C-alpha positions as a Markdown table, in Angstrom:
| # | Residue | x | y | z |
|---|---|---|---|---|
| 1 | Met | -7.4 | 69.6 | 24.8 |
| 2 | Glu | -11.0 | 70.5 | 24.0 |
| 3 | Leu | -12.6 | 67.9 | 21.8 |
| 4 | Ile | -15.6 | 70.1 | 20.9 |
| 5 | Ser | -15.3 | 73.7 | 19.9 |
| 6 | Asp | -17.6 | 76.5 | 21.0 |
| 7 | Gln | -19.3 | 76.1 | 17.6 |
| 8 | Gly | -20.1 | 72.5 | 18.4 |
| 9 | Leu | -17.5 | 71.0 | 16.0 |
| 10 | Arg | -15.1 | 68.2 | 16.7 |
| 11 | Val | -11.4 | 68.1 | 15.7 |
| 12 | Asp | -12.2 | 66.5 | 12.4 |
| 13 | Gly | -15.0 | 69.0 | 11.6 |
| 14 | Arg | -18.0 | 66.7 | 12.4 |
| 15 | Arg | -20.9 | 67.6 | 14.6 |
| 16 | Thr | -21.2 | 65.6 | 17.8 |
| 17 | Lys | -23.9 | 63.3 | 16.4 |
| 18 | Glu | -22.4 | 62.8 | 13.0 |
| 19 | Leu | -20.9 | 59.6 | 11.6 |
| 20 | Arg | -17.5 | 59.6 | 9.8 |
| 21 | Lys | -17.8 | 59.0 | 6.1 |
| 22 | Val | -18.3 | 55.3 | 5.3 |
| 23 | His | -17.0 | 53.7 | 2.1 |
| 24 | Cys | -17.4 | 50.0 | 1.4 |
| 25 | Lys | -17.2 | 47.4 | -1.3 |
| 26 | Leu | -18.2 | 43.7 | -1.5 |
| 27 | Gly | -16.6 | 40.8 | -3.3 |
| 28 | Ile | -13.0 | 42.2 | -3.4 |
| 29 | Tyr | -11.4 | 38.7 | -3.3 |
| 30 | Gly | -12.4 | 36.0 | -5.8 |
| 31 | His | -10.8 | 33.2 | -3.9 |
| 32 | Ala | -12.9 | 33.7 | -0.8 |
| 33 | Asp | -16.5 | 32.6 | -0.4 |
| 34 | Gly | -17.3 | 36.2 | 0.8 |
| 35 | Ser | -15.2 | 39.3 | 1.2 |
| 36 | Ala | -15.6 | 43.0 | 1.9 |
| 37 | Phe | -13.6 | 46.2 | 2.4 |
| 38 | Leu | -14.9 | 48.9 | 4.7 |
| 39 | Gln | -13.5 | 52.3 | 5.5 |
| 40 | Gln | -15.0 | 54.5 | 8.2 |
| 41 | Gly | -13.2 | 57.7 | 8.5 |
| 42 | Asn | -9.5 | 56.8 | 8.3 |
| 43 | Thr | -10.1 | 53.3 | 9.8 |
| 44 | Lys | -9.8 | 50.6 | 7.1 |
| 45 | Val | -10.7 | 46.9 | 7.4 |
| 46 | Ile | -10.8 | 43.9 | 5.1 |
| 47 | Ala | -13.0 | 40.9 | 6.0 |
| 48 | Thr | -13.1 | 37.5 | 4.3 |
| 49 | Val | -15.3 | 34.5 | 4.9 |
| 50 | Tyr | -14.6 | 30.8 | 4.0 |
| 51 | Gly | -17.3 | 28.1 | 4.4 |
| 52 | Pro | -19.4 | 26.5 | 5.4 |
| 53 | His | -16.8 | 23.7 | 4.9 |
| 54 | Glu | -15.7 | 20.4 | 6.5 |
| 55 | Pro | -14.3 | 21.2 | 10.0 |
| 56 | Arg | -10.5 | 21.2 | 10.2 |
| 57 | Gln | -8.9 | 18.5 | 12.4 |
| 58 | Val | -8.0 | 21.0 | 15.1 |
| 59 | Phe | -11.6 | 22.1 | 15.5 |
| 60 | Lys | -13.5 | 18.8 | 15.0 |
| 61 | Ser | -14.0 | 18.1 | 18.7 |
| 62 | Arg | -15.6 | 21.6 | 19.1 |
| 63 | Val | -18.1 | 21.4 | 16.2 |
| 64 | Pro | -21.7 | 20.9 | 17.4 |
| 65 | His | -23.7 | 18.1 | 15.8 |
| 66 | Asp | -26.7 | 20.4 | 15.1 |
| 67 | Ser | -25.1 | 23.6 | 14.0 |
| 68 | Ala | -21.9 | 25.2 | 12.5 |
| 69 | Leu | -18.9 | 26.3 | 14.4 |
| 70 | Val | -17.9 | 29.9 | 13.7 |
| 71 | Val | -14.2 | 30.5 | 13.9 |
| 72 | Cys | -12.9 | 34.1 | 13.9 |
| 73 | Asp | -9.5 | 35.7 | 13.5 |
| 74 | Tyr | -9.0 | 39.4 | 14.3 |
| 75 | Ser | -5.7 | 41.1 | 13.8 |
| 76 | Leu | -4.1 | 44.5 | 13.2 |
| 77 | Ser | -1.5 | 45.0 | 10.5 |
| 78 | Ala | 1.9 | 46.0 | 11.8 |
| 79 | Phe | 1.5 | 49.3 | 9.8 |
| 80 | Ser | -2.1 | 50.0 | 10.9 |
| 81 | Ser | -1.2 | 52.9 | 13.2 |
| 82 | Gly | 1.6 | 55.3 | 14.1 |
| 83 | Asp | 2.5 | 53.0 | 17.0 |
| 84 | Arg | 5.4 | 50.9 | 15.7 |
| 85 | Arg | 5.8 | 48.7 | 18.7 |
| 86 | Lys | 5.7 | 45.0 | 18.0 |
| 87 | Arg | 2.3 | 43.5 | 18.2 |
| 88 | Leu | 1.9 | 39.9 | 19.2 |
| 89 | His | -0.9 | 38.1 | 17.4 |
| 90 | Ser | -1.8 | 36.2 | 20.7 |
| 91 | Asp | -1.8 | 39.2 | 23.0 |
| 92 | Arg | -4.6 | 39.5 | 25.5 |
| 93 | Lys | -6.5 | 42.4 | 23.9 |
| 94 | Thr | -6.5 | 40.7 | 20.4 |
| 95 | Thr | -7.7 | 37.5 | 22.0 |
| 96 | Asp | -10.6 | 39.2 | 23.8 |
| 97 | Leu | -11.6 | 41.1 | 20.6 |
| 98 | Thr | -11.5 | 37.9 | 18.6 |
| 99 | Ile | -13.9 | 36.2 | 21.2 |
| 100 | Asn | -16.2 | 39.3 | 21.1 |
| 101 | Leu | -16.2 | 39.2 | 17.3 |
| 102 | Gln | -17.1 | 35.5 | 17.3 |
| 103 | Lys | -20.0 | 36.0 | 19.8 |
| 104 | Ala | -21.5 | 39.0 | 18.0 |
| 105 | Leu | -21.4 | 37.4 | 14.5 |
| 106 | Thr | -22.6 | 34.0 | 15.7 |
| 107 | Ser | -25.7 | 35.6 | 17.1 |
| 108 | Ala | -26.7 | 36.7 | 13.6 |
| 109 | Ile | -25.8 | 33.6 | 11.6 |
| 110 | Lys | -28.3 | 30.8 | 11.1 |
| 111 | Thr | -25.8 | 28.2 | 12.2 |
| 112 | Glu | -28.5 | 25.6 | 12.6 |
| 113 | Leu | -28.7 | 25.4 | 8.8 |
| 114 | Tyr | -25.1 | 24.2 | 8.5 |
| 115 | Pro | -24.7 | 21.3 | 11.0 |
| 116 | Arg | -21.3 | 19.8 | 11.5 |
| 117 | Thr | -19.5 | 22.4 | 9.5 |
| 118 | Gln | -17.1 | 25.3 | 10.1 |
| 119 | Ile | -17.3 | 28.9 | 9.0 |
| 120 | Asp | -14.1 | 31.0 | 9.1 |
| 121 | Ile | -14.3 | 34.8 | 9.4 |
| 122 | Ile | -11.0 | 36.6 | 9.0 |
| 123 | Val | -10.8 | 40.3 | 9.8 |
| 124 | Gln | -7.7 | 42.5 | 9.4 |
| 125 | Val | -7.4 | 46.1 | 10.3 |
| 126 | Leu | -5.3 | 47.8 | 7.7 |
| 127 | Glu | -5.4 | 51.3 | 9.2 |
| 128 | Ala | -6.5 | 52.0 | 12.8 |
| 129 | Asp | -7.9 | 55.4 | 13.6 |
| 130 | Gly | -10.6 | 54.7 | 16.2 |
| 131 | Gly | -13.6 | 52.4 | 16.2 |
| 132 | Asn | -11.5 | 49.6 | 14.9 |
| 133 | Phe | -13.6 | 46.8 | 16.4 |
| 134 | Ala | -16.9 | 48.4 | 15.3 |
| 135 | Thr | -15.6 | 48.8 | 11.8 |
| 136 | Ser | -14.5 | 45.2 | 11.8 |
| 137 | Ile | -18.0 | 44.0 | 12.8 |
| 138 | Asn | -19.5 | 46.0 | 9.9 |
| 139 | Ala | -17.0 | 44.7 | 7.4 |
| 140 | Ala | -17.5 | 41.1 | 8.6 |
| 141 | Thr | -21.3 | 41.5 | 8.2 |
| 142 | Leu | -20.8 | 42.6 | 4.6 |
| 143 | Ala | -18.5 | 39.7 | 3.9 |
| 144 | Leu | -21.1 | 37.3 | 5.3 |
| 145 | Val | -23.8 | 38.7 | 3.2 |
| 146 | Asn | -21.4 | 38.4 | 0.2 |
| 147 | Ser | -20.8 | 34.8 | 1.0 |
| 148 | Gly | -24.5 | 33.9 | 0.8 |
| 149 | Ile | -24.5 | 32.4 | 4.3 |
| 150 | Ala | -28.0 | 32.7 | 5.8 |
| 151 | Met | -28.3 | 35.4 | 8.5 |
| 152 | Lys | -31.2 | 36.3 | 10.8 |
| 153 | Glu | -30.4 | 39.9 | 10.0 |
| 154 | Tyr | -27.4 | 42.2 | 9.8 |
| 155 | Val | -25.3 | 42.8 | 12.9 |
| 156 | Val | -24.0 | 46.4 | 12.9 |
| 157 | Cys | -21.7 | 48.2 | 15.3 |
| 158 | Cys | -21.0 | 51.8 | 16.4 |
| 159 | Thr | -19.2 | 53.6 | 19.2 |
| 160 | Ala | -20.1 | 56.6 | 21.3 |
| 161 | Ser | -18.4 | 58.5 | 24.1 |
| 162 | Leu | -18.4 | 61.9 | 26.0 |
| 163 | Gly | -16.5 | 65.0 | 24.9 |
| 164 | Asn | -15.7 | 68.0 | 27.0 |
| 165 | Gly | -16.8 | 66.1 | 30.1 |
| 166 | Asn | -20.5 | 65.4 | 29.4 |
| 167 | Val | -21.3 | 65.9 | 25.7 |
| 168 | Pro | -22.3 | 62.7 | 23.9 |
| 169 | Met | -20.3 | 62.1 | 20.7 |
| 170 | Leu | -20.9 | 59.5 | 18.0 |
| 171 | Asp | -18.4 | 57.3 | 16.1 |
| 172 | Ile | -15.2 | 58.0 | 18.0 |
| 173 | Thr | -11.7 | 58.6 | 16.4 |
| 174 | His | -8.4 | 57.5 | 17.9 |
| 175 | Leu | -7.7 | 61.0 | 19.2 |
| 176 | Glu | -11.1 | 61.1 | 20.9 |
| 177 | Glu | -10.5 | 57.6 | 22.4 |
| 178 | Thr | -7.2 | 58.8 | 23.8 |
| 179 | Leu | -8.3 | 62.2 | 25.1 |
| 180 | Gly | -12.0 | 61.7 | 25.8 |
| 181 | Gly | -13.9 | 59.6 | 28.3 |
| 182 | Ser | -14.8 | 55.9 | 28.2 |
| 183 | Thr | -15.9 | 54.6 | 24.8 |
| 184 | Leu | -19.0 | 52.5 | 24.6 |
| 185 | Thr | -19.2 | 50.0 | 21.7 |
| 186 | Val | -22.6 | 48.7 | 20.8 |
| 187 | Ala | -23.3 | 45.9 | 18.3 |
| 188 | Met | -26.9 | 45.3 | 17.5 |
| 189 | Met | -29.4 | 43.8 | 15.1 |
| 190 | Pro | -31.3 | 46.8 | 13.7 |
| 191 | His | -34.7 | 45.2 | 13.0 |
| 192 | Ser | -35.2 | 43.2 | 16.2 |
| 193 | Lys | -33.2 | 45.8 | 18.2 |
| 194 | Gln | -31.4 | 42.9 | 19.9 |
| 195 | Ile | -28.0 | 43.8 | 21.4 |
| 196 | Ala | -25.3 | 41.5 | 20.2 |
| 197 | Leu | -22.5 | 43.1 | 22.2 |
| 198 | Leu | -21.8 | 45.8 | 24.7 |
| 199 | Asp | -18.3 | 46.9 | 25.6 |
| 200 | Leu | -17.0 | 49.7 | 27.8 |
| 201 | Ser | -13.3 | 50.7 | 27.5 |
| 202 | Asp | -13.4 | 52.1 | 31.1 |
| 203 | Arg | -15.7 | 53.2 | 33.9 |
| 204 | Phe | -18.8 | 55.2 | 32.9 |
| 205 | His | -21.0 | 57.4 | 35.0 |
| 206 | Val | -24.5 | 56.0 | 35.1 |
| 207 | Asp | -26.0 | 59.4 | 34.7 |
| 208 | Tyr | -24.7 | 59.6 | 31.1 |
| 209 | Leu | -25.1 | 56.0 | 30.1 |
| 210 | Glu | -28.6 | 56.2 | 28.7 |
| 211 | Asp | -27.8 | 59.2 | 26.4 |
| 212 | Val | -24.6 | 57.6 | 25.1 |
| 213 | Met | -26.2 | 54.2 | 24.6 |
| 214 | Ser | -29.1 | 55.8 | 22.7 |
| 215 | Leu | -26.7 | 57.7 | 20.5 |
| 216 | Ala | -24.7 | 54.6 | 19.7 |
| 217 | Gln | -27.9 | 52.7 | 18.8 |
| 218 | Lys | -28.9 | 55.6 | 16.5 |
| 219 | Gly | -25.4 | 55.3 | 14.9 |
| 220 | Cys | -26.0 | 51.6 | 14.3 |
| 221 | Asp | -29.3 | 52.4 | 12.5 |
| 222 | Glu | -27.5 | 54.9 | 10.2 |
| 223 | Ile | -24.7 | 52.4 | 9.5 |
| 224 | Tyr | -27.3 | 49.7 | 8.7 |
| 225 | Lys | -28.9 | 51.9 | 6.0 |
| 226 | Ile | -25.5 | 52.6 | 4.5 |
| 227 | Leu | -24.5 | 48.9 | 4.4 |
| 228 | Asp | -27.9 | 47.7 | 3.2 |
| 229 | Asn | -27.8 | 50.2 | 0.3 |
| 230 | Glu | -24.3 | 49.0 | -0.7 |
| 231 | Val | -25.5 | 45.4 | -0.7 |
| 232 | Arg | -28.4 | 46.3 | -2.9 |
| 233 | Leu | -26.2 | 48.2 | -5.3 |
| 234 | His | -23.8 | 45.3 | -5.4 |
| 235 | Met | -26.7 | 42.9 | -6.2 |
| 236 | Ile | -27.8 | 45.1 | -9.1 |
| 237 | Glu | -24.2 | 45.4 | -10.4 |
| 238 | Thr | -23.6 | 41.6 | -10.3 |
| 239 | Gly | -27.0 | 40.8 | -11.7 |
| 240 | Ser | -28.2 | 38.9 | -8.7 |
| 241 | Ala | -30.8 | 41.5 | -7.5 |
| 242 | Ser | -33.7 | 39.1 | -8.4 |
| 243 | Asn | -32.4 | 36.7 | -5.7 |
| 244 | Trp | -32.3 | 39.4 | -3.0 |
| 245 | Gly | -35.1 | 38.5 | -0.7 |
| 246 | Arg | -35.6 | 41.6 | 1.4 |
């Protein structure tokens, strides 16, 4: 199946370097310290943040004396995709994604400001249609901002791949993940340009890596602008714009 038509359009009608439509909202749960909903294309994610708080007994031995311990929980709802097979919460892929989520988000949090505490970040994919992990990073970033936890800067994430053999494509759907080449996931801090996470779903020819990497980073920059604009609108709506420092 050709993922890009002769007119340069993908199956969902986008151009190769075009993001899916992004919709997001902060503060969706009153009981959490921070929360956010983010939809990117048909992929939908909810993220909640609790803390900083006293470490739970099971984590006390792991909490550093000079910083906070970030604990993440990443999961896919049983109804998140057309695949109805039973998903085990502790399966290897979910465990790996949880570890990657923790590493990427910890790199952006000023954990040194919250010594001997625990910060919980819970991410649930409600609907999976490609870029699930990237959307989860973006939703978690919004939830952290909503919680008021100090961050060095946003950490944003985007995917890129190759269509029709060698054409770079941005923001990959599930169909493109399935039928296209290896998917590159890039999480970065847009101001400092620091890479928080790089992940390849499969082997990737080195001749194409630079172009695909550059496209994913450009996607991160675009997503940052969308998220930052949503944060600013939320601050205005809630009357806390005067406390917004950037």
